[in-house]
Each structure stands twice: as C-alpha cells, then as structure tokens.
C-alpha positions as CSV (number, residue, x, y, z in Angstrom):
1,X,-18.0,-13.6,-2.7
2,X,-20.0,-10.5,-2.4
3,X,-20.6,-8.3,-5.6
4,X,-18.8,-5.4,-3.7
5,X,-15.6,-7.5,-3.9
6,X,-15.9,-7.6,-7.7
7,X,-16.5,-3.8,-8.2
8,X,-13.8,-1.9,-9.9
9,X,-13.9,1.9,-9.6
10,X,-12.6,2.7,-13.1
11,X,-10.7,0.8,-15.9
12,X,-7.1,1.1,-16.3
13,X,-4.6,-1.1,-18.1
14,X,-2.3,-1.6,-15.1
15,X,-5.1,-2.8,-12.8
16,X,-6.6,-4.9,-15.5
17,X,-3.1,-6.7,-16.1
18,X,-3.0,-7.4,-12.4
19,X,-6.6,-8.6,-12.1
20,X,-6.0,-11.0,-15.1
21,X,-2.7,-12.3,-13.5
22,X,-4.3,-12.9,-10.1
23,X,-7.5,-14.5,-11.8
24,X,-5.5,-16.9,-13.9
25,X,-3.3,-18.0,-10.9
26,X,-6.1,-18.4,-8.5
27,X,-8.0,-20.6,-11.1
28,X,-4.8,-22.6,-11.9
29,X,-4.9,-21.5,-15.6
30,X,-1.4,-21.4,-17.3
31,X,-0.3,-17.9,-18.3
32,X,-0.1,-19.0,-21.9
33,X,-3.9,-19.1,-22.2
34,X,-3.6,-15.3,-23.2
35,X,-2.1,-16.5,-26.5
36,X,-5.3,-18.4,-27.2
37,X,-7.3,-16.7,-29.9
38,X,-10.8,-17.5,-28.4
39,X,-9.8,-16.6,-24.9
40,X,-8.8,-13.2,-26.2
41,X,-12.0,-12.8,-28.4
42,X,-13.9,-13.2,-25.0
43,X,-12.4,-10.1,-23.6
44,X,-12.6,-8.0,-26.7
45,X,-16.3,-8.9,-26.8
46,X,-16.6,-7.5,-23.3
47,X,-14.5,-4.4,-23.9
48,X,-13.2,-3.8,-27.4
49,X,-10.4,-1.4,-26.3
50,X,-8.8,-3.9,-23.7
51,X,-5.2,-4.8,-24.4
52,X,-4.6,-8.5,-23.3
53,X,-1.0,-8.6,-22.0
54,X,1.4,-11.1,-23.5
55,X,2.8,-14.0,-21.5
56,X,6.2,-12.2,-21.1
57,X,4.3,-9.3,-19.8
58,X,2.3,-11.3,-17.2
59,X,5.6,-13.1,-16.3
60,X,7.2,-9.7,-15.6
61,X,4.3,-8.7,-13.6
62,X,4.4,-11.9,-11.7
63,X,8.0,-11.3,-10.7
64,X,7.1,-7.8,-9.7
65,X,4.3,-9.1,-7.4
66,X,6.5,-11.8,-6.1
67,X,9.0,-9.0,-5.2
68,X,6.4,-7.0,-3.2
69,X,5.2,-10.0,-1.6
70,X,8.7,-11.0,-0.4
71,X,9.2,-7.5,1.0
72,X,5.9,-7.7,2.8
73,X,6.8,-11.0,4.3
74,X,10.3,-9.8,5.4
75,X,8.6,-6.7,7.1
76,X,6.6,-9.4,9.2
77,X,9.5,-11.1,10.7
78,X,10.3,-9.7,14.0
79,X,13.9,-8.7,14.7
80,X,15.5,-10.6,17.7
81,X,12.4,-12.7,18.0
82,X,12.7,-16.5,18.4
83,X,11.0,-18.4,15.7
84,X,10.1,-22.0,14.8
85,X,10.5,-23.2,11.2
86,X,8.2,-25.9,9.8
87,X,8.0,-27.7,6.5
88,X,4.8,-28.9,5.1
89,X,4.1,-31.0,1.9
90,X,1.2,-32.1,0.0
91,X,-0.1,-32.8,-3.5
92,X,-2.3,-30.2,-5.1
93,X,-5.6,-30.8,-7.1
94,X,-3.7,-31.0,-10.3
95,X,-1.2,-33.5,-8.9
96,X,1.7,-31.3,-8.3
97,X,4.0,-32.0,-5.5
98,X,4.0,-28.9,-3.2
99,X,6.3,-27.9,-0.2
100,X,5.9,-25.0,2.0
101,X,8.1,-23.4,4.7
102,X,6.3,-21.7,7.4
103,X,7.7,-19.6,10.2
104,X,5.9,-19.5,13.6
105,X,6.4,-17.1,16.5
106,X,4.7,-15.8,19.4
107,X,3.9,-12.0,19.4
108,X,4.3,-9.4,22.1
109,X,0.6,-9.9,23.0
110,X,1.1,-13.7,23.3
111,X,-0.6,-14.8,19.9
112,X,0.7,-17.4,17.8
113,X,1.7,-15.9,14.5
114,X,2.7,-17.5,11.3
115,X,4.5,-16.3,8.1
116,X,4.7,-18.3,4.9
117,X,8.4,-18.1,3.7
118,X,8.3,-20.4,0.7
119,X,5.9,-22.2,-1.5
120,X,7.4,-24.3,-4.2
121,X,6.6,-27.1,-6.4
122,X,8.8,-30.2,-5.9
123,X,10.1,-31.6,-9.1
124,X,11.8,-35.1,-9.2
C-alpha cells in the first residue's frame, strides 16, 4: 500500500466513521470493539476531538453502505443479457463457512465479466 493511498485531505466526522467501519471490517475486527475503553483511548490520544461512533451507529452505516453497494451491483447487471450463476463456498481464516453467489456474462466487447451477487456466512 502506498502512502498516497492513506492520505486524507481533511478531517470530517462522516469520513472518519466510514474509514473506521471499513478498517474494522477489512481486519475482521468485531464492531463492538468501539465499546472497549483502551481502543477508544488510542484514538483519543491521536486526536482528542474525534468522536468514536457507537456500535449502533456503525451498524447503521454498514446498512447504508450495503444499500449503496447493492444499487451499484444492480447497475452492473446488463438488461436482456444471458448470464450464468455460480455458487462458491469456502472456510474463512477465522473458521466461518462462507458462500458466495457470482453472476458471469460476456460483455458487448467479448470479455468475461463477473458480478458478486451475495456473500453470506453459512450457519448450521
């Protein structure tokens, strides 16, 4: 990762909340870590005026991000195009059973395209 990827033009709470959510999810850290006193202390030490969002705020933000992502995926599905649907399953690093539904199609310029339609933990 380049340093330029980490640059943030200016601080604002909305962006901070989103970056925190993405960071926690990408590191497989449960959202309830934001309730941990020492976790909060780290961020307060870096920037005293930062407001660390609650679990419910992060959950709401996650639902919002999910909705945006779902709409973006719907926008990728070509109308009137024949598609192939594939199901894939595996076990994650933290031993969760995962299943994924992927749509494949051939674009107008004859390239194979794929769109992930679902990604879920399988509970038994």
